[in-house]
C-alpha positions as a Markdown table, in Angstrom:
| # | Residue | x | y | z |
|---|---|---|---|---|
| 1 | Met | -72.4 | -18.9 | 115.3 |
| 2 | Thr | -75.9 | -18.6 | 114.3 |
| 3 | Pro | -78.4 | -21.4 | 114.7 |
| 4 | Gly | -78.4 | -23.7 | 111.7 |
| 5 | Ser | -75.0 | -22.7 | 110.4 |
| 6 | Ala | -72.4 | -25.4 | 110.3 |
| 7 | Arg | -68.8 | -24.8 | 111.2 |
| 8 | Pro | -66.7 | -24.7 | 108.0 |
| 9 | Gly | -64.7 | -27.9 | 107.6 |
| 10 | Pro | -61.2 | -28.2 | 106.2 |
| 11 | Leu | -62.4 | -29.4 | 102.8 |
| 12 | Ser | -64.6 | -26.4 | 102.3 |
| 13 | Arg | -61.7 | -24.1 | 103.0 |
| 14 | Leu | -59.6 | -25.8 | 100.4 |
| 15 | Leu | -62.3 | -25.7 | 97.7 |
| 16 | Gly | -62.7 | -22.0 | 98.3 |
| 17 | Glu | -58.9 | -21.2 | 97.8 |
| 18 | Glu | -57.9 | -20.2 | 94.3 |
| 19 | Asp | -54.2 | -19.6 | 94.9 |
| 20 | Gly | -52.2 | -21.6 | 92.3 |
| 21 | Ala | -55.2 | -22.4 | 90.1 |
| 22 | Val | -53.6 | -20.8 | 87.1 |
| 23 | Ser | -50.4 | -22.7 | 87.5 |
| 24 | Val | -52.3 | -26.0 | 87.7 |
| 25 | Glu | -54.4 | -25.1 | 84.6 |
| 26 | Phe | -51.2 | -24.2 | 82.7 |
| 27 | Met | -49.5 | -27.5 | 83.6 |
| 28 | Ile | -52.6 | -29.4 | 82.3 |
| 29 | Leu | -52.6 | -27.5 | 79.0 |
| 30 | Leu | -48.8 | -27.4 | 78.5 |
| 31 | Pro | -48.4 | -30.8 | 76.8 |
| 32 | Ala | -51.2 | -30.1 | 74.4 |
| 33 | Leu | -49.8 | -26.7 | 73.5 |
| 34 | Leu | -46.3 | -28.2 | 72.9 |
| 35 | Leu | -47.7 | -31.0 | 70.8 |
| 36 | Phe | -49.6 | -28.4 | 68.7 |
| 37 | Val | -46.4 | -26.3 | 68.2 |
| 38 | Val | -44.5 | -29.5 | 67.1 |
| 39 | Phe | -47.4 | -30.3 | 64.7 |
| 40 | Ile | -47.2 | -26.9 | 63.1 |
| 41 | Phe | -43.4 | -27.2 | 62.7 |
| 42 | Val | -43.7 | -30.7 | 61.2 |
| 43 | Val | -46.4 | -29.7 | 58.7 |
| 44 | Ser | -44.4 | -26.6 | 57.7 |
| 45 | Leu | -41.3 | -28.7 | 57.2 |
| 46 | Tyr | -43.2 | -31.1 | 55.1 |
| 47 | Leu | -44.7 | -28.4 | 52.9 |
| 48 | Gly | -41.3 | -26.8 | 52.4 |
| 49 | Thr | -39.8 | -30.2 | 51.4 |
| 50 | Ala | -42.7 | -31.0 | 49.1 |
| 51 | Ser | -42.4 | -27.5 | 47.5 |
| 52 | Asp | -38.7 | -28.1 | 46.9 |
| 53 | Val | -39.4 | -31.5 | 45.2 |
| 54 | Gln | -42.0 | -29.9 | 43.0 |
| 55 | Gln | -39.7 | -27.0 | 42.1 |
| 56 | Ala | -36.9 | -29.4 | 41.2 |
| 57 | Ala | -39.2 | -31.4 | 39.0 |
| 58 | Gln | -40.4 | -28.3 | 37.2 |
| 59 | Thr | -36.8 | -27.0 | 36.7 |
| 60 | Leu | -35.7 | -30.4 | 35.3 |
| 61 | Ala | -38.7 | -30.6 | 33.0 |
| 62 | Arg | -37.9 | -27.2 | 31.6 |
| 63 | Ala | -34.2 | -28.2 | 31.2 |
| 64 | Thr | -35.3 | -31.0 | 28.8 |
| 65 | Leu | -36.5 | -28.5 | 26.2 |
| 66 | Pro | -33.0 | -27.5 | 24.8 |
| 67 | Leu | -32.2 | -31.2 | 24.7 |
| 68 | Leu | -35.2 | -32.1 | 22.6 |
| 69 | Asn | -34.8 | -29.0 | 20.4 |
| 70 | Ser | -31.2 | -29.8 | 19.6 |
| 71 | Gly | -32.2 | -31.7 | 16.4 |
| 72 | Glu | -30.9 | -35.1 | 17.6 |
| 73 | Glu | -33.2 | -38.1 | 17.1 |
| 74 | Asn | -34.1 | -40.3 | 20.1 |
| 75 | Val | -32.6 | -38.3 | 22.9 |
| 76 | Asp | -32.9 | -39.9 | 26.3 |
| 77 | Val | -33.6 | -36.8 | 28.4 |
| 78 | Cys | -33.2 | -38.4 | 31.8 |
| 79 | Ala | -29.8 | -39.9 | 30.9 |
| 80 | Ser | -28.7 | -36.5 | 29.5 |
| 81 | Leu | -29.8 | -34.7 | 32.6 |
| 82 | Leu | -27.9 | -37.1 | 34.8 |
| 83 | Ser | -24.8 | -37.1 | 32.7 |
| 84 | Ser | -24.7 | -33.2 | 32.6 |
| 85 | Asn | -25.0 | -33.1 | 36.4 |
| 86 | Met | -28.1 | -31.0 | 36.0 |
| 87 | Val | -30.0 | -33.1 | 38.6 |
| 88 | Gln | -27.2 | -32.6 | 41.2 |
| 89 | Ala | -27.1 | -28.8 | 40.5 |
| 90 | Val | -30.9 | -28.4 | 40.9 |
| 91 | Ile | -30.9 | -30.4 | 44.1 |
| 92 | Asp | -28.0 | -28.4 | 45.5 |
| 93 | Gln | -30.0 | -25.2 | 45.1 |
| 94 | Thr | -32.8 | -26.4 | 47.3 |
| 95 | Ala | -33.1 | -25.8 | 51.1 |
| 96 | Phe | -34.5 | -29.2 | 52.2 |
| 97 | Leu | -33.4 | -31.8 | 49.7 |
| 98 | Ser | -30.5 | -34.2 | 49.6 |
| 99 | Ile | -29.4 | -36.0 | 46.4 |
| 100 | Asp | -29.0 | -39.3 | 48.4 |
| 101 | Asn | -32.7 | -39.5 | 49.1 |
| 102 | Leu | -33.9 | -38.7 | 45.6 |
| 103 | Thr | -35.0 | -41.2 | 43.0 |
| 104 | Phe | -34.7 | -40.0 | 39.5 |
| 105 | Pro | -35.0 | -42.4 | 36.5 |
| 106 | Ala | -31.7 | -43.3 | 34.9 |
| 107 | Ser | -33.4 | -43.6 | 31.5 |
| 108 | Cys | -36.7 | -42.4 | 30.1 |
| 109 | Thr | -36.7 | -43.4 | 26.4 |
| 110 | Asp | -40.5 | -42.9 | 26.2 |
| 111 | Gln | -40.1 | -39.2 | 26.3 |
| 112 | Pro | -41.4 | -37.1 | 24.6 |
| 113 | Ala | -44.9 | -38.7 | 24.6 |
| 114 | Ala | -47.0 | -39.0 | 21.5 |
| 115 | Asp | -48.7 | -35.7 | 22.4 |
| 116 | Gly | -45.4 | -33.9 | 22.6 |
| 117 | Ser | -45.2 | -33.7 | 26.3 |
| 118 | Val | -42.3 | -34.5 | 28.6 |
| 119 | Thr | -43.0 | -35.7 | 32.1 |
| 120 | Ile | -40.4 | -35.7 | 34.8 |
| 121 | Thr | -41.2 | -37.5 | 38.0 |
| 122 | Leu | -39.1 | -37.2 | 41.2 |
| 123 | Val | -39.6 | -39.4 | 44.3 |
| 124 | Tyr | -38.0 | -38.1 | 47.5 |
| 125 | Asn | -37.6 | -40.7 | 50.3 |
| 126 | Leu | -38.1 | -39.4 | 53.8 |
| 127 | Ala | -37.4 | -42.7 | 55.7 |
| 128 | Gly | -34.9 | -42.1 | 58.5 |
| 129 | Ser | -35.0 | -38.3 | 58.1 |
| 130 | Thr | -35.8 | -35.8 | 60.9 |
| 131 | Leu | -39.1 | -35.0 | 59.2 |
| 132 | Asn | -40.1 | -38.7 | 59.3 |
| 133 | Ser | -39.2 | -39.1 | 63.0 |
| 134 | Leu | -41.0 | -35.9 | 64.0 |
| 135 | Ser | -44.1 | -36.8 | 61.9 |
| 136 | Ser | -44.5 | -40.1 | 63.7 |
| 137 | Leu | -44.3 | -38.1 | 67.0 |
| 138 | Val | -47.5 | -36.2 | 66.1 |
| 139 | Gly | -49.3 | -39.1 | 64.5 |
| 140 | Leu | -48.5 | -38.4 | 60.9 |
| 141 | Asp | -46.7 | -40.8 | 58.5 |
| 142 | Phe | -44.5 | -39.0 | 56.0 |
| 143 | Val | -42.5 | -41.6 | 54.1 |
| 144 | Gln | -42.0 | -40.2 | 50.6 |
| 145 | Ile | -43.0 | -37.3 | 48.4 |
| 146 | Glu | -43.6 | -37.9 | 44.7 |
| 147 | Arg | -44.1 | -34.9 | 42.4 |
| 148 | Ser | -44.3 | -34.6 | 38.6 |
| 149 | Ala | -43.9 | -31.8 | 36.1 |
| 150 | Val | -45.0 | -31.7 | 32.5 |
| 151 | Val | -43.8 | -29.5 | 29.7 |
| 152 | Tyr | -45.2 | -29.5 | 26.1 |
| 153 | Leu | -43.0 | -29.0 | 23.0 |
């Protein structure tokens, strides 16, 4: 030992060791990484579901054109779409939607509007779904998706 140098204590030996430091850092970051992956999954699932609702609204709005061009007076397009099972057929073609969670008006006698437009609005309820449960896990609150589509005669 040289004069003025202190003998290394047990604490200084531990602070100098770096064995296992990467494992400790990984374990600290792992929960945040997993939460980020779940967040990306939830947002992707939400966007897919919202896209399906919008596509269904657009398809149903386009399906009203032959009904209104049939020459009949005062056609209730919503009731006609429901009675022809068109709503069920459109929802069956989507990846994320279930007819049980969809709200579609039983009657829309105010269509077409004065400007000749037909507006179809769909409301999809997410309460109790996997998407709703996962969204609350990452701090989001997805309860329902409402989308509209307009076509002009």
